N, C-alpha and C positions, 0 to 999 in steps of 0.2 A: 938486544934487550927490547927495543921498540917493537920489533917484529914478533917477539914473544908475547908482549903485552897485547898487541893487536890480534895476535892469534887466539889468545885466551878470551879477549873481548868478543871476538867473532864466534868462538865456540859457545860462550855464554849466551850471546844474542840468539844463536841458533837453538840452543836448548830452550830458551824462553819462548821462542816462536813455536817450537815443537810442543811445549807445554800448553801454550795459548790455544793451539789447534787440537791437541789430544785431550786435554782435561775436560773441556765441555762434553766431549763424547762419552767419557767415563762417568762424569757426574750427572749426566742427563737424567738417568733413572733415579738417582738419589734426590735430585731436586723435588720431583713430584711427591715422592714419599715423605721427604722431609717437611715440606710445607704442609701437606694434608695432615700428617701425623701431629705436627706442632699445633695446628689450629684445631682440629676436630677433637683432640684429647682435652681441650680447654673450653669447649662451647657445647651447649645443648642444641645443636643444629648440625647440618651437614654441608661442609664445603667441598665443592668439586669444580674442576675446570677440564676443558677439552685438551689443552696442550701446554707444555712448559718448555722453554728453550733458554739456554745459557750462552752468554757472550762475555769474554774476557777483554774485549777491545772497546765496546761501545761506551762503557762508563769507567774505563781505566783510570786509576788503579783498582777500582771496585768491580766485582763481578756484576753483571747485569742479567736479571731474571725477568723473562716475559711470560705472563700467563694469559691465555686467550679463552674467551667464552666462560667466564667464571661465574658461579652462582652459589648463593648461600640460602639454603631452604630450611624453614623452620620445622621443628617437631611440635608435639602437642604442647599447649592447646591451639596452636595455629598450624596444625599438620598440613604440610604440603604448600603453604604460602611461601612465596619467594621474598625474602627480606632484602636481598641484595643480588644484583646481577650486573656484569660489566662486560664490555666487549673486549677490553684489554687492560691489564695491570702490569706496570713495569716497576721492579724493585732493584735498588743497588745496595750491595753489602759486601763486606770482606769476604774473600774466598774461604777464609778459615771458618766462617760461620757453618759451612757445609760439613765440617768435620766435628762439630760439637755433639755432645751427647743429647738425648731427648729432653733431659731435665735442665739443660742449660739455657739461659735466655738468648734469644735471637736478636742481634743488633741490625737495624735497618737504617741506612744512611739517607736514602731518598726513595720516594715512590710517586708514580704518576698513574692516575686512573682516568680512563676515557670511555665515554658512552655508558655510564653507569645509570642504573635505575634503582632507587631505594624506596621502599614502601614500608613506612613505620605505621604500626597500628596498635591501638589500645581498645580492648573490648569493653563491654558494659560491666564486666566483673572486675575491671581494673588491671587485667593481665596486659603485658606489653610484649610485642613480638621481638623487640630489640633486647629484652632481658634474657640473653642466651648464655651468659657466663655461668660455668658450673660452680656450685658452692664448694669452698675450701674445706678440708677436713680440719680437725682440731690441731693436728700437728703442724700444718702450714700456717694456721693462725698465729702460732707462737714464734714463727720465724721473724727474722729482722725485716725492717722497712725495705731494705734493698732487695731482699729475696722475695718479698710479697708484691713487688712491683709488677709481677707477671712474667710471662716467657717471651715478651717482646720489649725491645727498647728502641726508642726513636731518637737517635743521635743524628738529626737531619741537617743537611745543608739547605735543602729545598724540597717542596713537593707541589703537586698540581692535581686538580680534579677538573676535567673538561667535558662539555657536552652532556651534562648530568641533569636528571630529573629526580627530585625528592618530593614525596607525598607523605603527609602526616595526617592520620585520621584518628579522632577520639570519638568512638561510637557512643560513649556515655553522654557527652556534652553536645554532640552534633557538630563538632568543629572539624574543619578540614583546611590544611595549609598545603599549598602546591607551589614548589619552587622549581621552575622549568628553565631550560636553556641555561643552566648555571655553569659559569667558569670561575674557578676559585684557585688561587695559588698562595703559597706562603713559604716563609723561610724562618728557621730558628732551630736551635739544638734543644729539643724537648727531653734529652737525657739529663740535662742539668736541673738542679733543684730549683734554681731561679733563672728565668730566661725571658727573652722578649720574642714575640712571634709577630712578624710582619705579614699582613694578609691583604689581598685584593680580591674583591668579589663583585661579579655582576650577574644578574638573573632577572627573570619575570616572576612576580609573586602574585598569587591569588589566595584570598582568604574568605572562607565561608563559615557562617555560624547559623545552624538550624535552618538551612535553606536560603539564608539571606547572604548575598555577596557584598563584602565590604571593600575588597580589592579584586580586581579582575585584570590579570596580566599587566600589572604595574611594574614599570622598569625600576630596579633597585640597583644602586651601586654603593659599595662599602669599601672604604680605604681605612683599615684599622691596624693600629699597633697595640698589641695586647701583652701586658706583663703577666707572666705566669709564675706562681709560687706554688710548686708541687707539695711542699711541706704543709702548707695551710689550705691547699686546694682552692686558691684564690686567684681570680682572673680580673685584671684591672685594666680599664680602657684608658690608654695613655694619650694617644693622639689620633682621634677618630673623626671621620666625616662620612655622612651618608647622603645619598641622593634618592628621593622618592620621585619618580618621573624627573622633573627638573627642580624640585624643591630641596634645597640644601639644608642639612641639619648637622649640628656638631653636638657631641655627647661625651660625657665622662662618667665615672663611677666604677663599680665593681660588682662581680658575682662571686659569691663564696659557697663552695659546696661543703655542707656539713653531713654528719652521719644520718640525721633524721630529717633535714630540710635544706633549703638553699637561701642564702641571704642575698637580697638584691637592693642596690642603692645606685640608681642611674638618673641622671638629669639630662635634659636635651633642650635645644632652642634653635631658632633660625639665626644664622650669623648676621643677617640684615633684616631691616623692617620694610623694605620695599614691597609694594603691592604686587610686583611681579611674582613674589613667592606664591600668591594665591593661584595665579594663573599656571604656575609650574606644577600644582597638584593635579590639575586637569590632564587627562590623557592626551599625549602629543597630537593625536589625530584631530583633536578639537582645540588645540592651543598652539599651533605651529608658529614659528618665528616670534616668540615671545620677546626676544631681545630687541625688537623694533617697536614694541608697544610703548606708547606714552602713558605714564601712570602718575597719579598723585595719591597721597595718603599712605597708610601703613597697612601691613599684614604680618601679624606675628603668631608664631606658634611656640609655646614653651610648655614643658611638663616635667614630671618626675615619677619614677617608680620606686617605691621604698617599702620594704617589709620582708616577710617570710613566705617562701613557697613550700607547701607541703600538700598532703592529701586533701586538706580542707581549706587552704588559704592560697590566695594570690597576693602579690604585692599591692598595697594600697597605691593609687595613682591619681594625679590630677593633671589634666591636659587643657590648656586654655588656647582658644583661637580667637583673635581679635582684629577688627579692621574699623577705623573710624573715618567716615565721610571720605572715602577713597573714590577714585574714578580711573577708567582706562579707555583707551582709544587705540584701535588698530589703524595704522596709517593708510591702508588701502580701502577702509570702510568709511562711509559718510557720517555715521552717528557714533556717539560715545555713551558709555554706561557710567552714570554718576550717582552720587549720594549712596555709595555702597557702605552698609553698616553690617558688620558680623560680630556677634557676641555669643559665643558658644563655649560650653564647658562639658568635658567628659570626665566623670569623677567616680572613684570608689574609695570610700573612706574607712571601710571596715576590713577589707581583705577578703570579704565573702563575695564569690562570683556573682550571686543574684543581686547584690546591692549596687551594681554598676548602674549609673544613670546619666542621662544627657539633658542639658538645659540649652535650648536654642532661645536665648533671651530676645534676640532680634536678628532677623535676616531680611534686609530690604534693599531695593535698588530703584533707579529711575532711568527710563530711556525717553527722551523728549518729555512729553506731558504724562506718560504711563508711569504708574507707580505700583510696586508689588511689595507686600509685607507678609511675613510668616514668623510665628512664634510657636514654640512647642515645648512640652516637658515630657520626657520619656523615662519611666521608671523601671526598675528591675530588668535592665536590658538583657541580661543573660538568663533570666527566669521567666516569670509570667509577665511579659512586657506590657506596661500600661502606658498609654498615649493620650495626652490632651494637647490638641493643636487648633490653631486658628489661622486662616489665610484670607486675605482680601486684596483687591486691587483690579486694575485694568491693564491689559497688555495687548498692544498691537503686535501680533506675532511676526508680521513682516519687518518690523523694526529690529527684531532679534538678529536676523541675518544681516541687517545693515550695520549692527554694532558688534557682532561677534561672528567668527568664521565658521558658520554652520555649513555642513556639506551641501553642495549645490543641488543635489538630487532631492533634498527635503522640500525646497521651494515653499517655505512657510508663508501662509496668508491667514488673515482673519483677526477678529477681535475676541478676546477672552475677558469675561467679567466674572469675578468670583467673590463670594462672601459666605464662608462656611466655617462651622466649628464642629469638631468631632472629639469624642472621648470613648475609648474602648480598651479592652485587654485581650491579649492573644488567646488566653485559655478559653475565654468565652467564644471567640471566633472558631477555635478548633473543635469546640463542642457544639457548634451551631446554636449557641445561646445568644442570638442577636438582640434579644430583649435587653441585654445588659450594655448595648452600645447606645450611644447618644450622638445623633447627627442632626444638624439643622443648618439651613442656609440655602443658597441658590448658586447654580453654576450655569453660565450661558456662553455659547460659542457661535459666532456669526461670521459668514464669509470665509470659512476655513477651507483651505485646500491642502491636500497632502499627497505627495507622490513618493513612491518607493519602488525599488526593484522587484519587490514581492507582489506588487500590484500591476495588473495589465493596463489600467488607466488611472489617472489621478482621481482621487475622491474629493469632490466639492460639496461641503456641507453648507447649505444655505443658512440653517439655524439648528442648533441643538440646545435644549434647555432641560435642566434637571432640578428638582426640588428635593432636598434631603430631609427625611423624616426620621424619627427615632429608630424605626425598624426597617424601613424600606426606602428606596429611592424612586421617585416618580419620574419617569421619562415623559416629560410634557410634550416634547416634540423632537423629531429627529428627521430633518428634511435634507435631501441631497441628491446628487447625481454622480454616476461614474459611467463613462462611455455613453451608450445610448440608453442606459438604465436610469430612471428616476425612482425615488422611494420616499415615503413618508411613514414614520413609525412612531408609536407611543405605547406606553405600558408601564410595567412596574418591575423594578429589580429588587430581589429579596436579600441578596448577599454580596453587595459590591465590595465590602470590606474583606469578605472571605476570598473573593476573586483577586483583589489587589494584594493582600498580605499573606494569604494562606494557600495559594495555588488551587482554590476551589473553582468549581464551574460557575458560570453566570447562570442564575436561576431567575425565572420571572415568567411573566405572561405579556405578550406584545400583540399589537395589531399593526399590520403592514398593508399599505395601499401603494399602488403604482399604476401609472399610465401605461408604461412599457418596461418590462423586466426581461433583460437578455442574459441567459446563462453564459454566453461566450465572453461577456464582459468580465467574468470572474475566473477566466481560464487563462493560464500562463502558457507561453510557448518557449521551447528550448530550441533555438535556431541551429545549434551545433548538431542536433540529431534530426533535423527536419527531413533531410533527403532519405536517410536510412529508415524513417518511421513509416513511410507511405506503404499502404497495402491496399489490395483491391477490394471493393465492396462486393464483388462476386464471391469472395472468400468469407464474407460475413463480417468484416470489420470496416471501420470508417477510417479514411486517411487521417492520421494524427501524427503528432510529434512526440519525441522521446519522453520528456518529463512534463508534458502538457497534461494536467489532471486537475479536476475539480475536487476539492476536499471539503467535507463538512467539519467545521471547527471542533476540535476535541473539548474545548472549554464551555461549550454551549450545553445548557440543560434547561430548556424552556419550551413553552407552547406558544405558537404563532398562528394567529388567525390572519390569513392573507386574502387579498382581493386585488386583482390586476386586470386592467382593460385588455392588455395584450402581453403575452408571455412568448418569448422567442426561444425555441429549443431546437438546436440544430437548424434544419431548414423549415421547421413548422412554426406557424403563428397560431397560438391558442388565444381565443377571445373569451372575455368575461369569465376569467378564472377565479374561482372562489373555493376555499377549503381550509382545513385545519391541519397543521403540521406540529408534530412533537419531536423535538431534537434532543438526543441524549446519547452519549458514548459513540459519537461519530455516526449515529444512525438517525435518519429522518423517517418518522412514521407518519404516513399521510392518511387522512380520514375525510370522507365526504367531499372530495374534491370533484368539481364539475367545471366543464368548459364547453364553449361552442367551437366545433372544429369539423371541417369538411361538410358543412351544411347541416350537421346533426349535432348531437350532444355526446360528450365524453364524460364518463364517471370513472373515478379511479380511487382505489385504496391499496395500501401496501407499505412497503418499506424499502429504503435505500441505505446502504452502508458503505462508508469509505475507510473502515477501520483496518481491513486486511491489506495485503499486497495488491490485490485487485478489488475494485469496487463491485459490490453485488446488489441485486434487487430481487424482490419478490412482491409482485403486484397482481391485482385483479382489475381488468379493464372492462367497462360496459360501453359499447358503441351503439348509439341508437340513431337510425335514419341517416347514416353516413352516406355521402356521395361516393359511389364505388371508384369511379375514375380518379377523383381527387385524392381519396385515401390511399389507393394502391400506388398512385404516382408519388405521394408524400411520405410513405412509410416503407422503408426497406423490408421491414418484417412481413408486411402483407404481400409485398412483391414475391417474397420467398415462399409464401405458404400455398400459392396456387399457380399452376402453369398458364392460367388464362387471365392473370392479373391485368395485363396491358390491354386486353381485348374486351373487358366487361364494362358495362355502363349500367347505372341504375342505383338503387339504394341498398344499404347493408345494415342489418342488425347483428351484433356479435357480443359474446361474452368470452374473454380471454383470461386465463391464469398463466402468468410467465414468471420464471425465475432464471437467474443465471448471472453472468458477469457483465460489467459495463466497460466500454472503452474509456480511454482517458477523457474524452469530451462528453461523457455520460450517455452516449448512445449504446444500445444493446450489442454485445458481442455475439453475433448470431450462432457462431460455432459452439457456444456454451449454453444456450438456453434450453430449457425444458418446460413443458406445460401442456395445456389443453385449450381447444378453441371450439366453440359452438357457434355457427354462423347461419343467418338466414337471408336469402336474397330476395329483394322486392322489385318487381317489374324490371328484371334485368334484360339487357340485350347484348349480343356478341358482335363485335367488329371483326369480321374474318380477316381483314387486311392486316390486323395487328396481332394475329394469332397463328403462327406457323403450325401449331398442333391441329387447329381446326381445318386448315387447308389440307393438311396431310390426311386427315380423316375423310374429307370430301373426296380426295383423289382415289382413295382406296375403296370407298363404298359409294357407288354410283347412285344408289337409291336413297342416300342420306343427304338432305339439305340442312346443314347445321344452323343456318339462320332461323330455322323454324323449330329448333330444340327449345322446349319449354322449361326455363329455369326459375319461373316465378314461384315464390314460396319455398324454393329448395332449401332444406335444412341439412347441413353436413357437420360432422364432428371430426376434429383432427387431434392428434396428439404428436408431440415432437420432443425428441430427446437425442443427445449425442449427434446432432447434426442431421437427423432424419425426421421427416414429416410422414406420419402414417395416417391414412384416410380410412375412417370407418365406412364400410360398404353403404352406398346409397343408390337410389334409382332415379333416372331421368325419363322423361317421356318425349318421344317424337312421333307425332301423329298416333298411330296404333302400335308403335314399336316401344317396348320397354328396354331401357339401357341400364344395366347394372355395372357399377363402377367400384373398384377397390385397388389398393396399391399404395405406393409410397414414393417419395422423392427426397433427395438430399439437399442441404442448404446450399450446395454448389450447383443446384438446379439440374441434377441428373435424375431421370424418371424411370420408374419401374411400375407401370400401371397396366391393368387389364380391364377392358370394357366388354361386357358380354351382351349382345343384342339379341332379343327374341324376335326374329324377322318373319313376318307372314309370308306364305309361299308366293303371293302375287307380286312381291318385290324381287323375286329371285331370277327374273329374266324371261325372254320370249320362249325359250324351249320348255321351261316349266309351265308357263301360262298356256301353251299349245297342248301340253298333256292334260292340263285341267280342263280345257275346252273340249277335248275328245271325250273326257269322262262325263261331261255335261252335268257337273255337280258343283255349284257355287260355294258350298261349305268348304270345299277343299282349298279355296283361296285363303282361308283363315288358318290353315295348318301352319305351324311355326317351326323354325329350325334355328338353333343357337348358332350365332356367329361371333367369334371372339376376335377382338382387336388388341394385340399386344402393343403397348406404347413404351418406347425407350428413348434414349438420346437425351438432349438437353432442351430447356424451355425454348431456346432459339433455333435449335436445329434437331427437331424431333424425328424419330423413326417409328413407322406404324406397319405392322405386319398383321394379316388377317387369315383365317381359314375359310374364306368365302367359297373357293373352288370346291373344297371337300364338302362344305354345306350344301352347295347345289347339287353335287353328285348324290349325296345322301338323300336329299329331298326327291330327286328324279327317280332313284331306286324305289323309294317309298311309293311314288305315284305310279310307277309301272306295276308294282305288286298289287296296288289297289285296282288298277285297270284289269289285270289278269284275273283277280278274284271276282271282279264284277262280271267279266265276260263268262267266266266259268259258271257263275250263278245264273246268268241269263241263259246260257246253253243248256243247263240242266232243266230249267223251266220249259223251254221250247221243246226239248226232246220229250219231256214227259207228256206234253200236250199232244204232240204228233203221234207218239206211240199209243196214247190212250185212244185217239181217234181210230188208228189202224186197228187196235184190238176190238174196239166196238164194231167196226165194220165187218170184221171176220168172226163175229161172235158165234156164227153157226158152224164154224169149223169144229173139228174133233178136238177132244180133250188133249190128245197127243200133240196136235199142232200148237195149241196154246202153251203148253208146257215147253215146247222147244223154243218158242219166241221169248218167253220169260227168261229162260236161261241166257239166251243170246243177249238180251237187254242188260241182264246182270253183269255179263262180262264186259259189255261196252261201257257201262257206267262205273266201271272200277272194281267190280267184284272179281274174285279169282275164278279162272276157268276150271270147271269140273268135268270129270269124265261122265259121258252120257251112258245110260243103260241101253242094253240091246233093243228095248222096246221103243226108244226114241231115236236111235241111230239112223234109221231109214226115214227120210222125210220126202214129201212131195216136192215138185218144182215150184208150187205156189208158195210154200213155206220158205224156200230159199230165196225167192224174190222179195218177200217181206223183210227178211233178215238183211239183205243187201241194201234195201231202201233205207232201213233204219241206220245202218252204218253210214250211208252217204249223208243223211241229214245231221247226224251228230258230228260227222267230220266237218261239215260246213259251219256248224255253230261254234265249234272249237278252234276254227281258223285253219283247217287242213282242207283245201279245195282239191278235189280229185279230178283228173282229166276224163276218167271213164264215167259214163252215166248209165242208169238203168233204163231200158226201153219199156 
């Protein structure tokens, strides 16, 4: 019998194991379709997920369903917006739920959500992206309460939501609530008509209204027991405790959901009146170890929310914050804060959002002998906010860090004196109607020092004084120093309130003077990328570090008249700098800037912008009477513009138009610049020892002494773009040789130039000069031949090739032809004379003899030989003798010396 029972049990267990293994395989496809079908048929959105898996063991005796990479995407009017996304969702339910019909409710026992992102949004028309439930038809509206409860039933034992971020945005009111790093868990059977839900929540909360942040990643903890009455849609807070940072609050009351509105009746208060409650509100980074702080006096917060919530109303509320003659002292700090009085109310008596107001009846404290007082009335907090405030007192800022744990890097110093009253409304500020604001009083800060990781050097302010007027703020003085830079500024601010409260730019006109102003003092270094950021100057960039960059503040919209005795820019020292600068939209426009530099005068106008990913510039430079050696040594740009930069001395006048990108330290990135240059050299000289190019020319052209090349008054025009400098053709003079130059070079100093020299014959060597001497014609010495020198290679290692040999050969050929032509002409003249004499001597001879001689001369002098007639064919011996003599004379004149002579 026992064996039989054991056998049956074994078989049963085996069947169960087989079912546990096999069923998920068969149900896998049904799960995906079941869930998507159940959800999507009831919502005006699209639910999707990447994968679904089923396990019968993980949540035994319930089936466990895991969905990965789930998303819920809105349809119109929020088409394409993701309302909900989660990395993983885990559900537990009875296995029989998988076999229900589509219209039967789905019962879920537990669920867990991890890595969810929820973005709830309401637009300006009042549409909400979470309103995705499809409207029920008339038939379903007549069904029973049980049937109308929906196609999901939560009969839960527990649930959890972990690592979740929730954002709520109301575009109409400008409200934004962000709950991040939320971990929430609860337990309770929500399938019952009346139940209790035990919840535990921790998160970081930020709250913003119309651009003003009231909470910024404040830590929230909530331990709440909530009574749920589904029949009345009422949720009651039974036993609840919340922590805002470290401020404890207890609350009770209820929220009831009606068809047209919600009823709210909630009260809350601090469970104790210890002044430590006040310190607990402050973010932990600024109020650490408050359990060790010694306090006296009280700090109490209590309030209530009571009323109706609908489209037009919020609950009326009253929140009171009070402290009477309290004090606190941190045990590790030498000073205490005493006489702390806080009397503040935040109220709304009508339930209309715009009617919310704040009364700061008193806020004061004392540190040693320093006293500070503030009172203010803020009306229409959620509408056109109106502010009336007054502050006065004297505060030694160094005492703040001696009484309160301010971060060490702030290193506060200085004395603050203030006595100011203001009255304004936000609508006037937004419309720039500053005439509606009222400001009066004085503000003075002396001996202030401020250090921050965002600043390269601490800023020491000797004195800063402002006077508040109804429409403007006069900056009477602003004296200080940072690094090696000193400054003294004064001027007028036209919209300080707009800058402080409405994110507007600082507008005004200022005068700035400085003995020394160093741009490097405002440049930060990123040591992590220092090594990788270095590049060669030969490539047109300056050695810099990764995030090292000067930025023009985006909030400045002002005009600045500046005058500085010395301005240090990179390795340059500009003297007696004066000019006007207009700053707007991260762009500085410079006008009429003048400076003494390199023994001359610099004039500059143009603009610099740091708005884009790379800083850019577009400027016109006028250089008058610059010392060439100093300017070429100090400016990488000029070094790059001429191969003779290192060898030239003298004076320079130049007009340059430049545009391109700036490196992180505000020096030009040579590889990106384009522009034009017109330069004039005054009394220049060349140091051949510093110019490899000059030495190469000297070695190739023996007749050229480059020291004697005349560059005085030379004007040349350059254009540069895409890393190439192009030279407009120009002419140099060396003695009586004209040198025509044109070509280009790259910013990496690779040259492609051609110098064409019109060289007189007398410079072409001994052989040529010997030929000229033989011709006995001095004018031939000025005959010129073009000699081309092709210049390549780099500035430091040039290559020079010439066609001098072919030039000499060409010239020699020309001179030989001249010599031949001259001899021919001389020979013809001598022959004519001798023959004329011979003819005159024999004038008594017969006509036949004369005719025969004439024909012979014609043949000898280049005429074609003709056949003689019979009457002239027979000549006398005397006629033959004359003909031979003529041939002998002509042969000698034309250079053909015969050995035989006529007797």
